[in-house]
C-alpha positions in Angstrom: -70.5 -2.2 129.0 -68.0 0.5 130.0 -70.0 3.1 128.0 -73.2 1.9 129.6 -71.8 2.3 133.1 -70.5 5.7 132.2 -73.9 6.7 130.8 -75.6 5.4 134.0 -73.2 7.3 136.2 -73.8 10.5 134.1 -77.5 10.1 134.5 -77.2 9.5 138.2 -75.0 12.6 138.6 -77.5 14.7 136.7 -80.4 13.5 138.9 -78.4 14.1 142.1 -77.4 17.6 140.8 -81.0 18.4 140.0 -82.2 17.2 143.5 -79.4 19.2 145.2 -80.1 22.3 143.2 -83.9 22.0 144.0 -83.2 21.6 147.7 -80.8 24.5 147.7 -83.4 26.8 146.0 -86.1 25.6 148.4 -84.0 26.1 151.5 -83.3 29.7 150.3 -87.0 30.2 149.6 -88.2 29.0 153.1 -85.6 31.0 155.1 -87.5 32.6 158.0 -85.1 35.6 158.0 -87.3 37.0 155.1 -90.0 37.5 157.8 -87.9 38.3 160.8 -85.9 41.1 159.2 -89.0 43.3 158.5 -90.8 42.8 161.8 -89.3 46.0 163.3 -90.7 48.3 160.5 -94.3 48.7 161.6 -94.3 47.8 165.3 -97.1 50.1 166.6 -99.7 49.3 163.9 -98.7 45.6 163.9 -99.3 45.3 167.6 -102.7 47.0 167.4 -103.7 44.8 164.4 -102.6 41.7 166.2 -104.8 42.5 169.2 -107.8 43.2 166.9 -107.3 40.0 165.0 -107.0 38.0 168.3 -110.4 39.4 169.3 -111.9 38.2 166.0 -110.1 34.8 166.3 -111.3 34.0 169.8 -114.9 33.1 169.2 -114.1 31.5 165.9 -111.4 29.3 167.4 -113.8 28.2 170.2 -116.5 27.4 167.6 -114.2 25.5 165.3 -112.9 23.4 168.2 -116.4 22.5 169.2 -117.4 21.9 165.5 -114.6 19.5 164.9 -115.7 17.3 167.8 -112.4 17.6 169.5 -113.3 20.3 172.0 -113.2 24.1 172.3 -109.6 24.2 173.7 -108.2 22.5 170.6 -109.4 25.4 168.5 -107.6 27.9 170.7 -104.3 26.0 170.7 -104.6 25.6 166.9 -105.0 29.4 166.6 -102.0 30.0 168.9 -99.7 27.6 166.9 -100.9 29.0 163.6 -100.5 32.6 164.7 -97.0 32.3 166.2 -95.4 29.6 164.0 -97.3 30.4 160.8 -96.4 34.1 161.2 -92.7 33.5 161.8 -92.2 31.0 159.0 -95.0 31.6 156.5 -94.8 33.1 153.0 -97.4 35.8 153.3 -96.2 38.7 155.4 -99.8 39.8 156.3 -101.3 36.3 156.6 -102.8 35.1 159.9 -103.2 31.4 160.4 -105.4 29.3 162.5 -108.3 26.9 162.3 -110.7 27.5 159.4 -114.2 26.4 158.4 -113.0 24.1 155.6 -110.3 22.4 157.7 -112.7 22.0 160.6 -115.2 20.3 158.3 -112.6 18.0 156.8 -111.2 17.0 160.2 -114.7 16.3 161.5 -115.3 14.0 158.6 -112.0 12.3 159.0 -112.6 11.6 162.7 -115.7 9.5 161.9 -113.2 6.7 161.2 -111.1 7.3 164.3 -113.2 6.8 167.4 -112.7 5.0 170.7 -114.9 2.2 172.0 -116.9 4.8 173.9 -117.8 6.6 170.6 -115.6 9.6 171.5 -113.1 10.8 169.0 -109.6 9.3 169.4 -107.6 12.5 170.3 -104.2 10.7 169.9 -105.1 9.8 166.4 -106.5 13.2 165.6 -103.3 15.0 166.7 -101.1 12.5 165.0 -102.9 13.1 161.7 -102.5 16.8 162.1 -98.8 16.4 162.9 -98.2 14.2 159.9 -100.1 16.6 157.7 -97.5 19.2 158.7 -94.7 16.8 157.7 -96.3 16.4 154.3 -96.6 20.1 153.9 -92.9 20.6 154.7 -92.1 18.0 152.1 -94.3 19.8 149.5 -92.5 23.0 150.2 -89.1 21.5 149.9 -90.1 19.9 146.5 -91.2 23.3 145.3 -94.6 22.0 144.1 -96.9 24.3 146.1 -97.6 26.4 143.0 -99.4 23.5 141.4 -102.5 24.7 143.3 -102.8 27.5 140.7 -103.6 24.9 138.0 -106.8 23.7 139.8 -109.8 24.7 137.7 -112.2 27.3 139.2 -115.2 25.0 138.8 -113.4 22.5 141.0 -112.5 25.3 143.6 -116.1 26.6 143.6 -117.7 23.1 143.9 -115.2 22.2 146.7 -115.9 25.4 148.7 -119.7 25.2 148.3 -119.6 21.6 149.4 -117.6 22.5 152.5 -120.1 25.3 153.2 -123.0 22.8 153.0 -121.2 20.4 155.3 -120.7 23.0 157.9 -124.4 24.0 157.8 -125.5 20.4 158.0 -123.3 19.7 161.0 -124.5 22.8 162.8 -128.2 22.5 162.1 -129.0 20.2 165.1 -126.9 22.2 167.6 -128.6 25.3 166.3 -131.9 23.8 167.4 -130.6 22.6 170.8 -129.4 19.0 170.0 -126.0 17.4 170.3 -123.4 17.8 167.6 -123.8 14.9 165.0 -120.8 12.6 164.5 -120.9 12.8 160.6 -122.7 14.5 157.7 -125.0 11.5 157.3 -125.9 11.6 161.0 -126.5 15.4 160.6 -128.9 14.8 157.7 -130.7 12.1 159.6 -131.1 14.3 162.7 -132.7 17.3 160.8 -136.3 16.1 160.7 -136.4 15.2 164.4 -134.6 18.5 165.4 -137.1 20.5 163.3 -140.1 18.7 164.7 -138.9 18.9 168.3 -136.8 22.0 168.5 -135.8 23.4 171.9 -137.2 26.9 172.3 -134.5 28.1 174.7 -131.8 27.1 172.2 -133.5 29.1 169.5 -133.8 32.1 171.8 -129.9 32.0 171.8 -129.1 30.9 168.3 -131.5 33.1 166.3 -130.4 36.4 167.9 -126.7 35.3 167.6 -127.2 34.6 163.9 -129.2 37.9 163.4 -126.4 39.9 164.9 -123.9 38.3 162.5 -126.0 39.5 159.6 -127.0 42.9 161.0 -123.7 44.1 162.6 -121.9 44.8 159.2 -124.8 47.1 158.3 -124.6 48.9 161.6 -120.9 49.4 161.0 -121.6 51.1 157.7 -123.9 53.6 159.5 -121.5 54.0 162.5 -117.9 53.4 161.2 -116.4 53.7 164.7 -117.9 50.3 165.6 -115.7 48.7 162.9 -113.1 47.9 165.5 -115.6 45.4 167.2 -115.9 42.2 165.2 -119.3 40.7 164.6 -118.5 37.2 166.0 -117.4 38.7 169.3 -120.6 40.8 169.6 -122.7 37.7 168.7 -120.8 35.5 171.2 -121.3 38.0 174.0 -125.0 38.5 173.2 -125.8 34.8 172.9 -123.9 34.0 176.2 -125.6 36.8 178.0 -129.1 35.7 176.9 -128.5 32.1 178.0 -126.9 33.0 181.4 -129.4 35.7 182.3 -132.3 33.4 181.5 -130.7 30.4 183.3 -131.4 28.4 180.2 -131.2 24.6 180.6 -129.3 24.0 177.4 -125.9 22.6 176.5 -122.9 24.7 177.3 -119.2 24.3 176.4 -118.4 22.9 179.9 -115.1 22.5 181.6 -112.1 23.9 179.6 -108.6 23.0 180.8 -106.4 26.0 181.7 -102.6 26.3 181.8 -100.1 24.9 179.4 -101.3 21.9 177.3 -100.3 18.3 177.5 -97.9 17.3 174.7 -98.8 14.6 172.2 -96.1 12.7 170.3 -97.4 10.9 167.3 -97.3 7.1 167.1 -95.1 6.5 164.1 -96.0 2.8 164.0 -99.5 3.9 162.7 -98.1 6.1 160.0 -99.7 4.0 157.3 -103.1 4.3 158.9 -102.8 8.1 159.2 -101.1 8.8 155.8 -104.2 9.2 153.6 -106.2 11.5 156.0 -103.0 13.5 156.7 -102.4 14.0 153.0 -106.0 15.2 152.7 -105.5 17.8 155.4 -102.2 18.9 153.9 -103.8 19.3 150.5 -106.6 21.4 151.9 -104.1 23.5 153.9 -102.2 24.4 150.7 -105.5 25.0 148.9 -107.1 27.1 151.7 -103.9 29.0 152.5 -102.8 30.0 149.0 -106.3 31.1 148.0 -106.2 33.5 151.0 -102.6 34.6 150.0 -103.9 35.6 146.6 -106.6 37.7 148.3 -103.9 39.3 150.4 -101.7 39.9 147.3 -104.5 41.8 145.6 -105.1 43.9 148.7 -101.5 44.8 149.4 -99.8 44.5 146.0 -97.0 42.4 147.6 -96.7 38.8 146.3 -96.4 35.9 148.7 -94.1 33.0 148.5 -96.1 29.8 147.9 -93.4 27.3 149.0 -92.5 29.3 152.2 -96.2 29.5 153.0 -96.5 25.7 152.7 -93.4 25.4 154.9 -94.8 27.7 157.6 -98.2 25.8 157.5 -96.2 22.6 157.8 -94.4 23.7 161.0 -97.6 25.2 162.4 -99.5 22.0 161.9 -96.7 20.0 163.5 -96.8 22.3 166.5 -100.6 22.2 166.6 -100.5 18.4 166.6 -98.0 18.3 169.4 -99.9 20.7 171.7 -103.3 19.3 171.1 -104.5 22.0 168.7 -106.8 22.0 165.7 -105.3 21.8 162.2 -104.4 25.3 160.7 -104.3 27.2 157.5 -104.0 30.9 156.5 -107.5 32.3 157.4 -109.2 34.7 155.0 -111.3 36.7 157.5 -108.4 37.2 159.9 -105.9 38.0 157.2 -108.3 40.7 155.7 -108.9 42.1 159.2 -105.2 42.3 159.8 -104.6 44.2 156.6 -107.5 46.6 157.3 -106.2 47.2 160.8 -102.8 48.3 159.5 -100.8 45.1 159.9 -97.9 44.9 157.4 -95.4 42.4 158.8 -95.5 38.9 160.4 -95.3 40.6 163.8 -99.1 41.2 163.8 -99.7 37.4 163.4 -97.3 36.6 166.2 -98.9 39.2 168.5 -102.3 37.7 167.7 -101.0 34.3 168.8 -99.5 35.7 172.0 -102.7 37.5 172.9 -104.6 34.3 172.5 -102.0 32.4 174.6 -102.5 35.0 177.4 -106.3 34.6 177.2 -106.3 30.8 177.1 -104.1 30.6 180.3 -106.9 32.4 182.2 -110.0 32.1 180.0 -111.4 28.7 181.1 -114.0 29.7 183.7 -115.5 32.4 181.4 -115.6 30.2 178.3 -117.4 27.4 180.1 -120.5 29.6 180.2 -120.8 29.8 176.4 -123.9 28.0 175.1 -123.4 25.5 172.3 -126.3 27.0 170.4 -124.4 30.3 170.2 -121.4 28.6 168.7 -123.6 26.7 166.3 -125.0 30.0 165.0 -121.5 31.4 164.5 -120.5 28.3 162.6 -123.7 28.3 160.6 -122.8 31.8 159.4 -119.3 30.6 158.6 -120.9 27.9 156.4 -123.0 30.5 154.6 -119.9 32.7 154.0 -117.9 29.8 152.6 -120.3 29.3 149.7 -119.0 30.8 146.4 -121.3 33.7 145.7 -119.3 34.5 142.5 -120.5 31.4 140.8 -123.9 30.7 142.4 -125.9 33.5 140.7 -124.7 32.4 137.2 -124.9 28.6 137.7 -127.7 28.2 135.1 -125.5 30.0 132.5 -122.3 28.0 133.0 -120.9 26.0 130.1 -122.2 22.4 130.4 -118.8 20.9 131.2 -118.1 23.4 134.0 -121.5 22.8 135.4 -120.9 19.0 135.5 -117.6 19.5 137.2 -119.1 21.9 139.8 -122.0 19.7 140.8 -119.9 16.5 140.8 -117.2 18.0 143.1 -119.9 19.5 145.4 -121.7 16.2 145.7 -118.6 14.1 146.2 -117.4 16.6 148.8 -120.5 16.1 150.8 -121.2 12.4 150.5 -117.7 11.0 150.1 -114.4 12.8 150.9 -112.9 16.2 150.2 -109.7 14.9 148.7 -111.5 12.5 146.5 -113.8 15.4 145.3 -110.8 17.5 144.2 -109.2 14.6 142.4 -112.5 13.7 140.6 -113.0 17.4 139.7 -109.5 17.8 138.2 -109.8 14.5 136.2 -113.2 15.7 134.8 -111.7 19.1 134.0 -108.8 17.5 132.2 -111.0 15.4 130.0 -113.1 18.5 129.2 -109.9 20.3 128.2 -108.8 17.4 126.0 -112.2 17.3 124.2 -112.2 21.1 123.7 -108.7 21.1 122.3 -109.5 18.3 119.9 -112.5 20.3 118.6 -110.3 23.4 118.2 -107.7 21.5 116.2 -110.4 20.0 113.9 -111.9 23.4 113.2 -108.5 24.9 112.5 -107.9 22.5 109.6 -110.3 24.4 107.5 -109.6 27.8 108.8 -107.0 30.2 107.3 -106.4 33.5 109.1 -106.4 36.4 106.7 -105.8 39.5 108.8 -103.5 41.9 107.0 -104.6 44.9 109.1 -101.5 46.3 110.8 -101.4 47.1 114.4 -100.2 50.7 114.2 -98.9 51.9 117.6 -96.6 54.8 117.2 -93.7 55.2 119.7 -95.6 57.7 121.8 -98.6 55.4 122.1 -96.4 52.4 122.9 -95.4 54.1 126.1 -99.1 54.6 127.1 -100.9 51.6 125.6 -100.2 47.9 126.2 -101.9 45.2 124.2 -102.4 41.8 125.9 -102.8 39.0 123.3 -103.7 35.7 125.0 -103.2 32.9 122.5 -104.6 29.3 122.5 -106.8 28.0 125.2 -107.5 30.3 128.1 -108.1 27.7 130.8 -107.0 26.7 134.3 -103.5 25.7 133.1 -102.8 29.1 131.5 -104.2 31.4 134.1 -101.0 31.9 136.1 -99.0 32.7 133.0 -101.5 35.4 131.9 -101.5 37.0 135.3 -97.7 37.0 135.5 -97.3 38.5 132.0 -99.6 41.4 132.9 -98.2 41.7 136.4 -94.7 42.4 134.9 -96.0 44.9 132.3 -94.4 48.3 132.0 -96.3 51.4 133.3 -99.2 52.3 131.0 -102.5 54.2 130.8 -104.6 51.9 128.6 -104.8 48.2 128.4 -106.2 46.6 125.2 -107.1 42.9 125.5 -107.1 41.3 122.0 -108.9 37.9 122.2 -108.7 37.0 118.5 -106.3 34.1 119.1 -108.1 32.6 122.1 -109.3 29.1 121.0 -111.4 28.3 124.0 -112.1 29.6 127.5 -113.2 27.8 130.6 -114.5 29.2 133.9 -111.0 29.6 135.4 -109.9 31.5 132.3 -113.0 33.7 132.3 -112.6 34.6 136.0 -108.9 35.2 135.6 -109.7 37.7 132.8 -112.3 39.3 135.0 -109.8 39.7 137.9 -107.2 41.1 135.5 -109.7 43.7 134.2 -110.7 44.7 137.7 -107.1 44.9 138.8 -106.3 47.2 135.9 -109.3 49.4 136.5 -108.6 49.7 140.2 -105.2 51.1 139.3 -106.9 53.7 137.1 -106.2 52.1 133.7 -108.6 52.3 130.8 -109.5 48.8 129.6 -110.6 48.0 126.0 -111.5 44.6 124.6 -111.5 43.6 121.0 -111.5 40.8 118.4 -113.3 38.2 120.6 -114.5 35.1 118.6 -118.2 34.3 119.0 -117.6 31.1 121.1 -115.4 33.0 123.5 -117.9 35.9 123.7 -120.6 33.4 124.5 -118.8 32.1 127.6 -117.6 35.5 128.8 -121.2 36.9 128.5 -122.7 33.9 130.3 -120.6 34.6 133.4 -120.9 38.4 133.0 -117.2 39.0 132.6 -117.8 41.5 129.8 -120.0 43.6 132.1 -116.7 44.7 133.7 -115.8 46.6 130.6 -118.0 49.5 129.5 -119.9 48.9 126.3 -118.3 51.7 124.5 -114.9 50.0 125.1 -115.9 46.8 123.2 -114.5 46.7 119.6 -114.6 44.3 116.7 -111.1 44.9 115.5 -107.8 46.0 117.0 -107.4 49.2 115.0 -110.7 50.6 116.3 -109.5 49.9 119.8 -106.2 51.7 119.1 -107.9 54.7 117.6 -110.2 54.9 120.7 -107.2 54.7 123.0 -105.7 57.7 121.1 -108.9 59.6 121.5 -109.0 59.0 125.2 -105.5 60.5 125.4 -106.5 63.5 123.4 -109.7 64.0 125.3 
């Protein structure tokens, strides 16, 4: 008995030590000093970038607030909380947070189940759910599990994003034609026939020009680059509002917007059980949405983000948004990219963007009241179109069957059921697909003996110039991060040879990770050669056009031919 007690105490001590060590590491990771200490290094450009991003964020924040059903002002307070709090505490130094299309769509669906007797959304419930989602995000960051997002298969991500894009377009279709905003996706689908048959001409006179400007403005900017400083959503908002007001159109407008500082909302902890599931859904999407944007920023700047610190920052931002009556937030791709392109390099630009919006909201009310709902519907309709995954859509008919099943299942469940359920279903399907594929590989290997005695002859001189990447085993959603990290830490080189002989299977995530790796190497001026790809791997890579990213003359059957070609490139 004594030994048993000692063993139990030893196990408990090990667990406590592990928990304490994990918390210590997490607290070091989320330290905001990492952001604050660099905010003085790029002050001029950061301030300018913050102002530019605020101009971009203004019409989107108003539109997201209206689209969520909670009101335009909630979008603005969400953008302010996301910009200031997310900037100070987030893990992506150039990230800009605020309401996003996916989070707006998810919250709109959640609020179908939280309505007052009058049919209006229960604002107290909405802001409590947003607050609790922030608490969950903080817990996720402290547990250090934010990185698990990288193991979600690409077919799940694509189905999820396309489903959200479709939801946004369905919800905005009736307002685009001059009718009230539907309360749910099903209501939106039901309203389409009547809205089409009895559309309101004045609403279309606003929404169609607004949408047209959103499509045409980027083309104008290419012709006249100086116009790049004026964001398309702002031009579209001004044009739509001007048309409606000059024509004295009798259509729906935003209406009264409260000015001044907001009322504070403190969550009702007694209803935590009721709010837990929707809050977890919002938190999951916040991680999903934010870290995907962070990866985009990493690729643009070459500086890696901190996943756990980003989740922590989003947690605090959502807690703040819930308390001030703001919309749920995440790191926003459009605003982050605009920040980078405008010269933003530190979190100061995000904070400035939040402060500019705060100054605007304190005196903006009378002007924003004149914005027509059809104009905002057009802006959101374009957001829905942009959310669709245009990387996967052109090659849907060529996807491997299992990836296609996962994609369409996730897309359908996202639209008709719930976003969180859709992701869970997609991951489960992808897992079963992986198990089946691996079992097939093991069966085939029983009768397969590798007989490759050809030496890989890289002399010392070439070893300094040529690197060989040899992925082994399944190249799937679970191995993508490892492959990216291995290449990311490679020593300087001129030529990259990718040897695929030992790849047993490849899914969509693996294929696109390989494509991204190839593009990243080529963008840095590297020569990329590919060799030894098994036929079943070639079939998948060809179906999604990954091999199109490597010139035909750089495809080789065996590694020695690739090495010889690399040597010729050097001599040439």
